[in-house]
All heavy atoms as an XYZ file, in Angstrom:
982
protein
N      13.912     24.311    -47.459
C      15.072     23.502    -47.131
C      14.716     22.616    -45.934
O      14.163     23.083    -44.953
C      16.251     24.436    -46.804
C      17.476     23.741    -46.329
S      18.940     24.786    -45.939
C      18.615     26.392    -46.557
N      15.065     21.344    -46.019
C      14.824     20.425    -44.913
C      15.889     20.615    -43.836
O      16.940     21.217    -44.082
C      14.855     18.960    -45.378
O      16.196     18.631    -45.775
C      13.883     18.708    -46.524
N      15.627     20.059    -42.659
C      16.611     20.127    -41.572
C      17.889     19.410    -41.994
O      18.993     19.901    -41.742
C      16.037     19.533    -40.266
C      17.112     19.445    -39.191
C      14.863     20.368    -39.781
N      17.766     18.266    -42.672
C      18.964     17.541    -43.103
C      19.758     18.355    -44.125
O      20.986     18.412    -44.053
C      18.605     16.175    -43.686
C      19.858     15.393    -44.052
C      19.603     13.946    -44.276
C      20.940     13.236    -44.484
N      20.800     11.804    -44.479
N      19.068     18.996    -45.063
C      19.761     19.864    -46.027
C      20.495     20.990    -45.301
O      21.637     21.316    -45.632
C      18.774     20.464    -47.037
C      18.218     19.438    -48.003
O      18.855     18.380    -48.203
O      17.135     19.702    -48.565
N      19.836     21.574    -44.312
C      20.459     22.652    -43.542
C      21.667     22.129    -42.760
O      22.706     22.800    -42.695
C      19.448     23.282    -42.596
N      21.550     20.930    -42.198
C      22.672     20.337    -41.455
C      23.870     20.130    -42.378
O      25.011     20.398    -41.997
C      22.249     19.027    -40.814
N      23.616     19.649    -43.582
C      24.709     19.460    -44.554
C      25.344     20.789    -44.930
O      26.571     20.911    -44.989
C      24.182     18.775    -45.816
C      23.869     17.315    -45.665
C      23.326     16.765    -46.979
C      22.914     15.323    -46.871
N      22.315     14.824    -48.129
N      24.505     21.781    -45.182
C      25.031     23.102    -45.569
C      25.820     23.727    -44.425
O      26.857     24.344    -44.646
C      23.890     24.014    -46.020
C      23.339     23.622    -47.366
C      22.263     24.582    -47.827
C      21.790     24.136    -49.202
N      21.636     25.247    -50.102
N      25.342     23.556    -43.205
C      26.056     24.092    -42.046
C      27.414     23.407    -41.900
O      28.434     24.076    -41.672
C      25.223     23.901    -40.771
C      25.871     24.486    -39.544
C      25.870     25.860    -39.334
C      26.486     23.677    -38.599
C      26.475     26.409    -38.217
C      27.088     24.217    -37.474
C      27.078     25.586    -37.295
O      27.692     26.129    -36.182
N      27.437     22.100    -42.064
C      28.689     21.345    -41.969
C      29.726     21.871    -42.955
O      30.913     21.920    -42.653
C      28.423     19.857    -42.230
C      29.617     18.914    -42.197
C      30.244     18.871    -40.801
C      29.200     17.523    -42.642
N      29.270     22.294    -44.118
C      30.154     22.766    -45.189
C      30.289     24.285    -45.247
O      30.792     24.823    -46.230
C      29.652     22.230    -46.532
C      29.837     20.740    -46.640
O      30.951     20.252    -46.614
N      28.739     20.009    -46.735
N      29.819     24.974    -44.199
C      29.898     26.436    -44.106
C      29.183     27.137    -45.261
O      29.552     28.248    -45.637
C      31.365     26.901    -44.017
C      32.017     26.521    -42.727
C      32.742     25.342    -42.621
C      31.889     27.321    -41.608
C      33.329     24.971    -41.429
C      32.479     26.958    -40.404
C      33.202     25.779    -40.316
N      28.152     26.505    -45.795
C      27.357     27.135    -46.845
C      26.250     27.994    -46.257
O      25.697     28.843    -46.945
C      26.771     26.069    -47.776
C      27.847     25.332    -48.555
C      27.306     24.121    -49.286
O      26.381     23.463    -48.813
N      27.894     23.830    -50.423
N      25.916     27.736    -44.995
C      25.014     28.613    -44.241
C      25.621     28.805    -42.860
O      26.406     27.982    -42.392
C      23.573     28.065    -44.123
C      23.530     26.732    -43.364
C      22.914     27.945    -45.496
C      22.117     26.250    -43.030
N      25.232     29.879    -42.227
C      25.729     30.169    -40.889
C      24.808     29.642    -39.801
O      23.751     29.056    -40.075
N      25.197     29.886    -38.579
C      24.457     29.405    -37.424
C      23.022     29.928    -37.407
O      22.081     29.171    -37.155
C      25.186     29.804    -36.126
O      26.517     29.284    -36.167
C      24.482     29.266    -34.900
N      22.837     31.206    -37.684
C      21.490     31.790    -37.622
C      20.566     31.186    -38.673
O      19.399     30.901    -38.384
C      21.551     33.310    -37.739
C      22.168     33.980    -36.533
C      21.540     33.545    -35.214
O      20.297     33.533    -35.094
O      22.299     33.195    -34.281
N      21.055     30.978    -39.878
C      20.221     30.377    -40.916
C      19.888     28.925    -40.564
O      18.766     28.468    -40.780
C      20.897     30.459    -42.282
C      19.966     30.065    -43.412
C      20.529     30.336    -44.785
O      21.584     30.988    -44.899
O      19.919     29.871    -45.757
N      20.847     28.206    -40.005
C      20.590     26.839    -39.571
C      19.524     26.834    -38.473
O      18.602     26.020    -38.477
C      21.894     26.186    -39.113
C      21.826     24.707    -38.808
C      20.853     23.874    -39.336
C      22.775     24.117    -37.978
C      20.806     22.514    -39.043
C      22.746     22.756    -37.687
C      21.755     21.969    -38.218
O      21.712     20.623    -37.926
N      19.622     27.766    -37.531
C      18.623     27.872    -36.459
C      17.229     28.166    -37.020
O      16.231     27.672    -36.509
C      19.007     28.966    -35.469
C      19.979     28.540    -34.441
C      20.060     29.561    -33.312
N      20.983     29.061    -32.326
C      22.141     29.625    -32.032
N      22.511     30.743    -32.617
N      22.936     29.087    -31.137
N      17.182     28.994    -38.050
C      15.896     29.342    -38.657
C      15.184     28.091    -39.167
O      13.973     27.955    -39.043
C      16.109     30.344    -39.795
C      14.846     30.772    -40.467
C      14.002     31.694    -39.852
C      14.481     30.256    -41.696
C      12.816     32.084    -40.465
C      13.294     30.642    -42.320
C      12.464     31.560    -41.699
N      15.958     27.150    -39.720
C      15.387     25.919    -40.268
C      15.183     24.861    -39.183
O      14.148     24.192    -39.141
C      16.294     25.347    -41.389
C      15.797     24.000    -41.874
C      16.407     26.329    -42.544
N      16.167     24.711    -38.285
C      16.193     23.569    -37.363
C      15.678     23.880    -35.956
O      15.415     22.963    -35.187
C      17.618     23.021    -37.269
N      15.571     25.142    -35.614
C      15.141     25.506    -34.268
C      16.272     26.134    -33.472
O      17.436     26.080    -33.869
N      15.936     26.725    -32.366
C      16.899     27.503    -31.576
C      18.077     26.679    -31.064
O      19.207     27.108    -31.104
C      16.172     28.173    -30.403
C      17.023     29.137    -29.612
C      17.556     30.318    -30.416
O      16.896     30.776    -31.362
O      18.663     30.788    -30.084
N      17.802     25.469    -30.566
C      18.866     24.653    -29.984
C      19.418     23.670    -31.016
O      18.886     22.574    -31.199
C      18.352     23.895    -28.759
O      19.389     23.072    -28.248
N      20.494     24.051    -31.660
C      21.070     23.204    -32.707
C      21.667     21.919    -32.145
O      21.722     20.909    -32.835
C      22.128     23.978    -33.488
C      21.603     25.188    -34.254
C      22.736     25.893    -34.977
C      20.495     24.795    -35.220
N      22.068     21.952    -30.908
C      22.652     20.764    -30.288
C      21.587     19.676    -30.088
O      21.892     18.492    -30.108
C      23.360     21.137    -28.967
C      24.599     21.979    -29.291
C      23.748     19.908    -28.173
C      25.291     22.567    -28.097
N      20.334     20.085    -29.969
C      19.272     19.095    -29.761
C      18.714     18.529    -31.068
O      17.838     17.665    -31.037
C      18.140     19.694    -28.919
O      17.493     20.724    -29.638
N      19.215     18.973    -32.211
C      18.752     18.451    -33.496
C      19.184     16.992    -33.623
O      20.332     16.638    -33.357
C      19.317     19.276    -34.677
C      18.973     18.622    -36.004
C      18.812     20.704    -34.626
N      18.242     16.170    -34.006
C      18.518     14.739    -34.185
C      17.949     14.315    -35.533
O      16.830     14.677    -35.873
C      17.871     13.944    -33.054
O      18.154     12.581    -33.189
N      18.729     13.573    -36.278
C      18.283     13.059    -37.568
C      18.379     11.547    -37.551
O      19.361     10.988    -37.075
C      19.160     13.602    -38.704
C      19.117     15.101    -38.958
C      20.173     15.490    -39.983
C      17.733     15.526    -39.432
N      17.363     10.902    -38.068
C      17.386      9.437    -38.142
C      18.556      8.964    -39.006
O      19.229      7.995    -38.697
C      16.071      8.923    -38.706
C      15.992      7.433    -38.655
C      14.604      6.952    -38.314
O      13.851      7.672    -37.646
O      14.304      5.839    -38.726
N      18.778      9.672    -40.089
C      19.886      9.370    -41.005
C      20.886     10.522    -40.880
O      20.813     11.506    -41.619
C      19.354      9.232    -42.429
C      20.423      8.833    -43.425
O      21.437      8.237    -43.017
O      20.247      9.127    -44.624
N      21.797     10.420    -39.915
C      22.711     11.515    -39.590
C      23.638     11.861    -40.752
O      23.939     11.021    -41.602
C      23.536     11.146    -38.361
N      24.089     13.090    -40.758
C      25.021     13.593    -41.762
C      26.421     13.114    -41.401
O      26.853     13.239    -40.247
C      24.962     15.133    -41.829
C      26.009     15.683    -42.775
C      23.563     15.604    -42.213
N      27.126     12.572    -42.365
C      28.460     12.029    -42.139
C      29.515     13.138    -42.113
O      29.601     13.946    -43.035
C      28.818     11.015    -43.237
C      30.121     10.257    -43.038
C      30.037      9.339    -41.819
C      30.441      9.447    -44.284
N      30.295     13.152    -41.047
C      31.394     14.108    -40.886
C      32.690     13.383    -41.203
O      33.031     12.395    -40.559
C      31.452     14.666    -39.446
C      32.615     15.639    -39.298
C      30.129     15.308    -39.067
N      33.419     13.882    -42.190
C      34.699     13.288    -42.566
C      35.843     14.113    -41.977
O      35.649     15.247    -41.515
C      34.836     13.236    -44.092
O      35.032     14.544    -44.607
N      37.025     13.551    -42.034
C      38.220     14.297    -41.616
C      38.358     15.574    -42.439
O      38.772     16.612    -41.919
C      39.459     13.417    -41.759
N      37.982     15.503    -43.708
C      38.091     16.682    -44.582
C      37.210     17.832    -44.119
O      37.567     18.999    -44.304
C      37.774     16.306    -46.027
C      38.889     15.514    -46.666
O      40.042     15.597    -46.249
N      38.552     14.737    -47.666
N      36.065     17.531    -43.519
C      35.217     18.602    -42.985
C      35.933     19.342    -41.852
O      35.894     20.569    -41.788
C      33.889     18.035    -42.466
C      32.963     17.578    -43.532
N      32.653     16.254    -43.714
C      32.290     18.254    -44.483
C      31.811     16.143    -44.722
N      31.585     17.350    -45.218
N      36.558     18.591    -40.974
C      37.251     19.203    -39.833
C      38.492     19.957    -40.326
O      38.780     21.060    -39.857
C      37.606     18.141    -38.773
C      38.245     18.792    -37.550
C      36.376     17.334    -38.365
N      39.189     19.394    -41.283
C      40.344     20.083    -41.889
C      39.889     21.399    -42.510
O      40.526     22.446    -42.317
C      41.028     19.185    -42.939
C      41.746     18.020    -42.248
C      41.990     19.992    -43.810
C      42.234     16.936    -43.211
N      38.784     21.362    -43.247
C      38.273     22.578    -43.891
C      37.909     23.642    -42.869
O      38.168     24.833    -43.075
C      37.072     22.233    -44.766
N      37.318     23.218    -41.744
C      36.943     24.173    -40.700
C      38.183     24.873    -40.138
O      38.207     26.098    -40.004
C      36.179     23.463    -39.589
N      39.215     24.085    -39.825
C      40.436     24.698    -39.290
C      41.136     25.548    -40.346
O      41.685     26.612    -40.035
C      41.367     23.628    -38.747
C      40.869     23.020    -37.457
S      42.032     21.867    -36.714
C      41.955     20.518    -37.894
N      41.121     25.114    -41.582
C      41.726     25.894    -42.669
C      41.024     27.236    -42.831
O      41.671     28.258    -43.075
C      41.678     25.109    -43.983
O      42.471     23.945    -43.886
N      39.707     27.236    -42.683
C      38.952     28.493    -42.766
C      39.355     29.445    -41.638
O      39.451     30.652    -41.845
C      37.455     28.225    -42.710
C      36.908     27.619    -43.984
C      35.416     27.284    -43.825
N      34.896     26.647    -44.997
C      34.413     27.278    -46.059
N      34.396     28.591    -46.078
N      33.953     26.606    -47.086
N      39.583     28.901    -40.453
C      40.047     29.739    -39.348
C      41.423     30.313    -39.676
O      41.661     31.510    -39.526
C      40.109     28.940    -38.045
C      40.696     29.708    -36.861
C      39.730     30.787    -36.384
C      41.060     28.771    -35.729
N      42.309     29.467    -40.142
C      43.679     29.900    -40.423
C      43.759     30.929    -41.542
O      44.631     31.798    -41.520
C      44.565     28.692    -40.742
C      44.828     27.743    -39.565
C      45.574     26.506    -40.033
C      45.581     28.450    -38.444
N      42.857     30.834    -42.530
C      42.910     31.815    -43.624
C      42.024     33.035    -43.371
O      41.913     33.925    -44.209
C      42.602     31.166    -44.981
C      41.144     30.800    -45.208
O      40.264     31.240    -44.448
O      40.878     30.053    -46.171
N      41.382     33.070    -42.205
C      40.588     34.225    -41.826
C      39.168     34.227    -42.370
O      38.443     35.213    -42.204
N      38.733     33.140    -42.997
C      37.372     33.062    -43.541
C      36.317     33.008    -42.444
O      35.178     33.421    -42.649
C      37.202     31.832    -44.427
O      38.073     31.872    -45.519
N      36.688     32.436    -41.294
C      35.783     32.387    -40.143
C      36.541     32.850    -38.901
O      37.773     32.795    -38.853
C      35.184     30.976    -39.903
C      36.274     29.947    -39.574
C      34.326     30.540    -41.084
C      35.741     28.597    -39.096
N      35.786     33.256    -37.910
C      36.378     33.677    -36.639
C      36.525     32.467    -35.715
O      35.940     31.407    -35.953
C      35.472     34.716    -35.965
O      34.251     34.104    -35.560
N      37.276     32.657    -34.651
C      37.410     31.608    -33.646
C      36.038     31.276    -33.051
O      35.713     30.111    -32.832
C      38.389     32.030    -32.551
C      38.647     30.997    -31.454
C      39.234     29.713    -32.031
C      39.574     31.584    -30.394
N      35.216     32.281    -32.811
C      33.869     32.058    -32.272
C      33.031     31.197    -33.230
O      32.310     30.301    -32.787
C      33.169     33.397    -32.033
C      31.779     33.253    -31.462
C      31.086     34.593    -31.232
O      31.775     35.604    -31.041
O      29.852     34.602    -31.272
N      33.143     31.443    -34.519
C      32.405     30.633    -35.496
C      32.902     29.189    -35.505
O      32.102     28.254    -35.614
C      32.515     31.235    -36.896
C      31.734     32.531    -37.055
C      32.048     33.253    -38.342
O      33.245     33.472    -38.635
O      31.090     33.606    -39.063
N      34.214     29.010    -35.371
C      34.757     27.649    -35.301
C      34.239     26.938    -34.055
O      33.804     25.791    -34.128
C      36.288     27.655    -35.301
C      36.932     26.270    -35.139
C      36.633     25.369    -36.345
C      38.440     26.394    -34.919
N      34.260     27.619    -32.933
C      33.794     27.016    -31.677
C      32.315     26.639    -31.780
O      31.920     25.542    -31.382
C      34.062     27.952    -30.478
C      33.352     27.470    -29.231
C      35.563     28.077    -30.232
N      31.505     27.521    -32.346
C      30.078     27.210    -32.539
C      29.921     25.967    -33.417
O      29.144     25.067    -33.102
C      29.334     28.382    -33.182
C      29.113     29.547    -32.248
O      29.296     29.378    -31.016
O      28.772     30.638    -32.739
N      30.649     25.929    -34.517
C      30.581     24.806    -35.459
C      30.987     23.506    -34.756
O      30.305     22.495    -34.869
C      31.487     25.090    -36.654
C      31.486     24.057    -37.717
C      30.644     23.990    -38.797
C      32.380     22.936    -37.848
N      30.961     22.898    -39.578
C      32.022     22.231    -39.014
C      33.437     22.459    -37.080
C      32.686     21.084    -39.429
C      34.098     21.311    -37.494
C      33.728     20.638    -38.661
N      32.104     23.540    -34.035
C      32.582     22.352    -33.323
C      31.535     21.871    -32.331
O      31.229     20.677    -32.269
C      33.931     22.630    -32.619
C      34.280     21.527    -31.622
C      35.044     22.800    -33.642
N      30.961     22.777    -31.552
C      29.969     22.379    -30.550
C      28.733     21.752    -31.188
O      28.225     20.741    -30.695
C      29.589     23.558    -29.663
C      30.653     23.876    -28.636
O      31.344     22.987    -28.146
N      30.808     25.150    -28.320
N      28.269     22.323    -32.278
C      27.082     21.764    -32.947
C      27.407     20.394    -33.535
O      26.681     19.424    -33.326
C      26.554     22.728    -34.035
C      25.493     22.047    -34.896
C      25.996     23.995    -33.396
N      28.498     20.299    -34.252
C      28.855     19.032    -34.905
C      29.209     17.964    -33.867
O      28.858     16.801    -34.022
C      30.011     19.254    -35.911
C      30.537     17.938    -36.466
C      29.549     20.160    -37.052
N      29.862     18.350    -32.805
C      30.316     17.422    -31.766
C      29.146     16.886    -30.938
O      29.076     15.698    -30.637
C      31.317     18.150    -30.873
C      31.927     17.370    -29.756
C      31.675     17.542    -28.424
C      32.897     16.326    -29.827
N      32.433     16.682    -27.680
C      33.199     15.917    -28.508
C      33.545     15.692    -30.870
C      34.105     14.914    -28.222
C      34.459     14.695    -30.587
C      34.728     14.314    -29.276
N      28.215     17.766    -30.554
C      27.184     17.383    -29.591
C      25.829     17.024    -30.202
O      24.989     16.442    -29.532
C      26.986     18.486    -28.548
C      28.171     18.661    -27.650
C      28.939     19.806    -27.703
C      28.541     17.664    -26.758
C      30.042     19.967    -26.873
C      29.640     17.817    -25.920
C      30.390     18.969    -25.988
N      25.582     17.362    -31.446
C      24.279     17.120    -32.062
C      24.183     15.711    -32.636
O      25.127     15.203    -33.234
C      24.048     18.137    -33.189
O      22.926     17.789    -33.949
N      23.029     15.110    -32.475
C      22.772     13.800    -33.084
C      22.469     13.912    -34.575
O      22.136     12.920    -35.213
C      21.618     13.097    -32.368
C      22.007     12.597    -30.991
O      23.213     12.369    -30.763
O      21.109     12.438    -30.139
N      22.586     15.103    -35.122
C      22.398     15.292    -36.565
C      23.634     14.838    -37.338
O      23.579     14.677    -38.553
C      22.097     16.753    -36.880
N      24.738     14.619    -36.615
C      26.013     14.285    -37.261
C      26.602     13.000    -36.687
O      26.425     12.698    -35.509
C      27.020     15.433    -37.056
C      26.534     16.744    -37.626
C      25.921     17.677    -36.808
C      26.671     17.019    -38.976
C      25.456     18.881    -37.330
C      26.214     18.216    -39.500
C      25.603     19.142    -38.673
O      25.131     20.322    -39.199
N      27.318     12.273    -37.538
C      28.099     11.116    -37.090
C      29.436     11.142    -37.817
O      29.542     11.631    -38.936
C      27.352      9.806    -37.344
C      27.162      9.462    -38.804
C      26.365      8.185    -39.015
O      25.816      7.643    -38.051
O      26.313      7.747    -40.173
N      30.451     10.609    -37.158
C      31.797     10.641    -37.717
C      32.060      9.426    -38.593
O      31.567      8.328    -38.318
C      32.840     10.717    -36.602
C      32.693     11.951    -35.741
C      32.606     11.848    -34.368
C      32.628     13.209    -36.310
C      32.464     12.968    -33.569
C      32.480     14.339    -35.531
C      32.402     14.220    -34.161
N      32.847      9.640    -39.615
C      33.278      8.583    -40.527
C      33.939      7.470    -39.717
O      34.921      7.696    -39.010
C      34.264      9.186    -41.531
C      34.868      8.201    -42.491
O      34.573      6.999    -42.425
O      35.663      8.646    -43.337
N      33.376      6.260    -39.799
C      33.879      5.130    -39.011
C      35.362      4.859    -39.221
O      36.076      4.510    -38.286
C      33.092      3.849    -39.328
C      31.704      3.853    -38.716
O      31.472      4.610    -37.753
O      30.851      3.096    -39.218
N      35.834      5.028    -40.439
C      37.237      4.710    -40.719
C      38.206      5.743    -40.148
O      39.405      5.500    -40.097
C      37.462      4.574    -42.234
O      37.322      5.829    -42.874
N      37.674      6.881    -39.693
C      38.528      7.953    -39.169
C      38.055      8.469    -37.809
O      38.514      9.513    -37.355
C      38.558      9.119    -40.158
C      39.041      8.757    -41.536
C      40.335      9.358    -41.767
N      40.879      8.965    -43.056
C      41.977      9.452    -43.518
N      42.643     10.352    -42.819
N      42.456      9.053    -44.657
N      37.156      7.738    -37.180
C      36.549      8.231    -35.941
C      37.587      8.608    -34.890
O      37.509      9.683    -34.298
C      35.563      7.196    -35.357
O      34.507      7.015    -36.285
C      34.999      7.653    -34.029
N      38.554      7.750    -34.632
C      39.536      8.040    -33.572
C      40.299      9.326    -33.861
O      40.491     10.155    -32.964
C      40.510      6.876    -33.402
C      39.855      5.647    -32.804
O      38.746      5.755    -32.245
O      40.456      4.557    -32.902
N      40.723      9.508    -35.079
C      41.457     10.707    -35.461
C      40.571     11.951    -35.332
O      40.982     12.967    -34.771
C      41.986     10.560    -36.894
O      42.686     11.704    -37.286
N      39.361     11.859    -35.858
C      38.436     13.001    -35.793
C      38.124     13.352    -34.344
O      38.180     14.523    -33.953
C      37.149     12.698    -36.586
C      37.451     12.573    -38.085
C      36.100     13.784    -36.343
C      36.299     12.027    -38.905
N      37.827     12.356    -33.527
C      37.506     12.600    -32.119
C      38.702     13.207    -31.386
O      38.534     14.108    -30.560
C      37.014     11.299    -31.436
C      36.987     11.438    -29.918
C      35.645     10.919    -31.979
N      39.907     12.752    -31.690
C      41.091     13.294    -31.013
C      41.256     14.788    -31.290
O      41.686     15.537    -30.408
C      42.353     12.523    -31.418
O      42.782     12.841    -32.725
N      40.897     15.225    -32.472
C      40.991     16.652    -32.821
C      39.775     17.412    -32.305
O      39.914     18.471    -31.680
C      41.162     16.824    -34.350
C      41.026     18.289    -34.745
C      42.517     16.275    -34.796
N      38.586     16.893    -32.552
C      37.373     17.596    -32.128
C      37.336     17.788    -30.613
O      36.890     18.832    -30.132
C      36.129     16.841    -32.600
C      35.897     16.876    -34.091
S      35.360     18.468    -34.723
C      33.651     18.479    -34.194
N      37.816     16.812    -29.855
C      37.808     16.952    -28.397
C      38.704     18.103    -27.950
O      38.410     18.768    -26.950
C      38.218     15.646    -27.717
O      39.567     15.342    -27.987
N      39.771     18.345    -28.686
C      40.647     19.465    -28.358
C      40.034     20.793    -28.811
O      40.059     21.777    -28.081
C      42.030     19.263    -28.982
C      42.779     18.088    -28.392
C      42.904     18.195    -26.883
O      43.660     19.006    -26.374
N      42.148     17.391    -26.146
N      39.454     20.809    -30.014
C      38.810     22.027    -30.506
C      37.641     22.428    -29.620
O      37.383     23.620    -29.430
C      38.339     21.834    -31.950
C      39.438     21.640    -33.002
C      38.811     21.349    -34.355
C      40.362     22.843    -33.065
N      36.954     21.451    -29.067
C      35.816     21.727    -28.202
C      36.242     22.498    -26.951
O      35.458     23.235    -26.372
C      35.132     20.409    -27.819
C      33.774     20.561    -27.185
C      33.853     20.762    -25.688
O      34.735     20.165    -25.052
O      33.033     21.531    -25.151
N      37.491     22.372    -26.558
C      38.003     23.063    -25.370
C      38.257     24.556    -25.612
O      38.509     25.300    -24.659
C      39.300     22.409    -24.896
S      39.077     20.736    -24.265
N      38.175     24.993    -26.868
C      38.471     26.394    -27.181
C      37.525     27.385    -26.510
O      37.868     28.570    -26.408
C      38.449     26.612    -28.698
C      39.666     26.098    -29.450
C      39.400     26.077    -30.951
C      40.896     26.939    -29.120
N      36.362     26.930    -26.059
C      35.456     27.859    -25.383
C      35.750     27.973    -23.887
O      35.063     28.683    -23.170
C      33.990     27.513    -25.647
C      33.592     26.112    -25.209
O      34.427     25.389    -24.648
O      32.427     25.747    -25.442
N      36.809     27.310    -23.432
C      37.227     27.421    -22.032
C      38.253     28.552    -21.897
O      39.065     28.773    -22.796
C      37.861     26.111    -21.556
C      36.918     24.935    -21.568
C      37.615     23.637    -21.219
O      38.718     23.639    -20.673
N      36.977     22.525    -21.534
N      38.220     29.221    -20.778
C      39.143     30.324    -20.539
C      40.591     29.835    -20.560
O      40.932     28.810    -19.975
C      38.835     30.967    -19.186
C      39.622     32.235    -18.940
C      39.205     32.936    -17.661
O      38.027     32.836    -17.269
O      40.077     33.592    -17.071
N      41.427     30.553    -21.271
C      42.851     30.255    -21.315
C      43.258     29.186    -22.322
O      44.435     28.875    -22.433
N      42.299     28.630    -23.051
C      42.625     27.592    -24.029
C      42.768     28.230    -25.398
O      41.889     28.964    -25.858
C      41.537     26.489    -24.074
C      41.819     25.498    -25.192
C      41.452     25.776    -22.736
N      43.895     27.970    -26.035
C      44.121     28.451    -27.404
C      45.164     27.557    -28.063
O      45.865     26.798    -27.382
C      44.591     29.904    -27.408
O      45.851     30.015    -26.780
N      45.218     27.636    -29.353
C      46.204     26.876    -30.118
C      46.975     27.825    -31.021
O      46.408     28.774    -31.571
C      45.526     25.800    -30.978
C      44.811     24.750    -30.185
C      43.436     24.724    -30.126
C      45.523     23.787    -29.483
C      42.766     23.762    -29.385
C      44.868     22.820    -28.735
C      43.480     22.810    -28.685
N      48.250     27.551    -31.176
C      49.072     28.290    -32.121
C      48.836     27.725    -33.521
O      48.333     26.608    -33.675
C      50.550     28.155    -31.741
N      49.224     28.487    -34.523
C      49.044     28.054    -35.906
C      49.676     26.684    -36.143
O      49.079     25.828    -36.795
C      49.633     29.085    -36.866
C      49.460     28.703    -38.321
C      50.037     29.744    -39.258
C      49.845     29.310    -40.703
N      50.368     30.310    -41.640
N      50.867     26.459    -35.600
C      51.530     25.167    -35.835
C      50.767     24.005    -35.199
O      50.807     22.878    -35.693
C      52.992     25.191    -35.387
C      53.182     25.398    -33.890
O      52.408     26.157    -33.281
O      54.113     24.794    -33.337
N      50.019     24.276    -34.121
C      49.206     23.217    -33.507
C      48.003     22.879    -34.388
O      47.651     21.708    -34.534
C      48.766     23.629    -32.105
C      49.929     23.645    -31.123
C      49.551     24.239    -29.790
O      49.010     25.348    -29.719
N      49.822     23.495    -28.725
N      47.392     23.903    -34.976
C      46.309     23.631    -35.935
C      46.846     22.834    -37.120
O      46.201     21.886    -37.581
C      45.672     24.928    -36.436
C      44.774     25.597    -35.432
C      45.140     26.802    -34.836
C      43.540     25.051    -35.088
C      44.320     27.435    -33.921
C      42.708     25.678    -34.169
C      43.111     26.867    -33.595
O      42.293     27.487    -32.676
N      48.018     23.206    -37.599
C      48.607     22.487    -38.729
C      48.924     21.041    -38.365
O      48.769     20.134    -39.191
C      49.856     23.213    -39.230
C      49.595     24.588    -39.858
C      50.919     25.293    -40.176
C      48.714     24.482    -41.089
N      49.330     20.805    -37.123
C      49.572     19.435    -36.668
C      48.259     18.652    -36.581
O      48.212     17.464    -36.925
C      50.294     19.443    -35.321
C      50.589     18.069    -34.754
C      51.510     17.202    -35.604
O      52.171     17.716    -36.530
O      51.568     15.980    -35.335
N      47.189     19.303    -36.143
C      45.879     18.643    -36.125
C      45.466     18.256    -37.549
O      44.966     17.145    -37.772
C      44.811     19.565    -35.518
C      44.925     19.757    -34.037
S      43.554     20.817    -33.470
C      44.330     21.638    -32.099
N      45.697     19.155    -38.476
C      45.369     18.877    -39.881
C      46.187     17.697    -40.384
O      45.666     16.804    -41.045
C      45.584     20.145    -40.745
C      44.501     21.181    -40.413
C      45.598     19.803    -42.228
C      44.730     22.556    -41.018
N      47.462     17.667    -40.047
C      48.314     16.544    -40.464
C      47.800     15.230    -39.881
O      47.721     14.213    -40.577
C      49.771     16.775    -40.040
C      50.734     15.692    -40.564
C      52.131     15.820    -39.968
N      52.184     15.459    -38.560
C      52.172     14.205    -38.094
N      52.121     13.181    -38.914
N      52.248     13.970    -36.795
N      47.447     15.250    -38.610
C      46.927     14.032    -37.976
C      45.652     13.559    -38.665
O      45.490     12.361    -38.923
C      46.666     14.275    -36.488
S      48.180     14.382    -35.503
N      44.758     14.474    -38.979
C      43.531     14.092    -39.677
C      43.839     13.548    -41.066
O      43.264     12.547    -41.496
C      42.580     15.283    -39.775
C      41.919     15.700    -38.471
C      41.280     17.066    -38.612
C      40.886     14.671    -38.030
N      44.749     14.205    -41.744
C      45.113     13.796    -43.097
C      45.723     12.396    -43.128
O      45.492     11.622    -44.045
C      46.078     14.827    -43.692
C      46.273     14.656    -45.177
O      45.271     14.449    -45.894
O      47.425     14.721    -45.631
N      46.493     12.084    -42.083
C      47.182     10.795    -42.018
C      46.462      9.775    -41.133
O      46.995      8.695    -40.879
C      48.618     11.013    -41.532
C      49.434     11.861    -42.498
C      50.849     12.133    -42.013
O      51.314     11.459    -41.062
O      51.494     13.037    -42.592
N      45.260     10.128    -40.657
C      44.453      9.259    -39.799
C      45.205      8.854    -38.527
O      45.225      7.694    -38.129
C      43.955      8.025    -40.553
C      42.772      7.371    -39.872
O      42.110      7.962    -39.043
N      42.514      6.122    -40.224
N      45.800      9.849    -37.882
C      46.520      9.658    -36.623
C      45.780     10.386    -35.508
O      45.039     11.332    -35.754
C      47.938     10.225    -36.731
C      48.818      9.672    -37.845
C      50.105     10.487    -37.949
C      49.122      8.209    -37.590
N      46.010      9.979    -34.294
C      45.417     10.667    -33.151
C      46.263     11.874    -32.775
O      47.491     11.781    -32.688
C      45.294      9.735    -31.955
C      44.225      8.694    -32.140
O      43.413      8.774    -33.067
N      44.210      7.719    -31.264
N      45.592     12.985    -32.509
C      46.252     14.184    -32.018
C      46.376     14.047    -30.508
O      45.423     13.643    -29.836
C      45.443     15.425    -32.379
C      46.107     16.718    -31.997
C      47.159     17.209    -32.731
C      45.683     17.412    -30.868
C      47.786     18.396    -32.365
C      46.315     18.594    -30.501
C      47.357     19.091    -31.254
N      47.565     14.338    -29.938
C      47.726     14.183    -28.489
C      46.827     15.124    -27.695
O      46.590     16.251    -28.096
C      49.199     14.512    -28.247
C      49.676     15.190    -29.463
C      48.759     14.829    -30.586
N      46.343     14.652    -26.589
C      45.448     15.423    -25.724
C      46.243     16.512    -25.001
O      47.169     16.219    -24.249
C      44.786     14.492    -24.720
S      43.603     15.322    -23.666
N      45.889     17.767    -25.246
C      46.528     18.893    -24.575
C      45.638     19.478    -23.499
O      46.099     20.024    -22.519
C      46.887     19.980    -25.600
C      47.797     19.542    -26.755
C      47.953     20.685    -27.745
C      49.142     19.085    -26.226
N      44.327     19.418    -23.731
C      43.335     19.990    -22.807
C      42.238     18.962    -22.565
O      41.909     18.176    -23.423
C      42.698     21.249    -23.399
C      43.683     22.369    -23.676
C      44.122     22.622    -24.964
C      44.160     23.150    -22.636
C      45.020     23.652    -25.221
C      45.059     24.177    -22.886
C      45.484     24.439    -24.171
O      46.367     25.448    -24.430
N      41.658     19.029    -21.360
C      40.511     18.162    -21.066
C      39.369     18.999    -20.534
O      39.520     20.108    -20.149
C      40.862     17.090    -20.029
O      41.366     17.726    -18.847
C      41.867     16.119    -20.591
């Protein structure tokens, strides 16, 4: 499997962090691809939906957000960048002490992504 294939599979939760590391190296945030993998609003919606249905843990969501947010292996869909960034910037704060979201806040983030709206900044 190539690094790009692994990046795509990781984005879609087809492989986990450890398997991605096995292919791409220990520091997933430092992975860079000349032809980056496109992140759509649907990818972020799917990630939050997996958290809400119990398919992934909060720690797995935070890991996924950090890799997708900070790695040059990924780029956001130009037509939805503002909406995606407004949600991802809030999800990225989940690794800070005292930061959490209620189910209705996740659902509001999903609605904003679905409708290409910006989610209001709650945490910085």
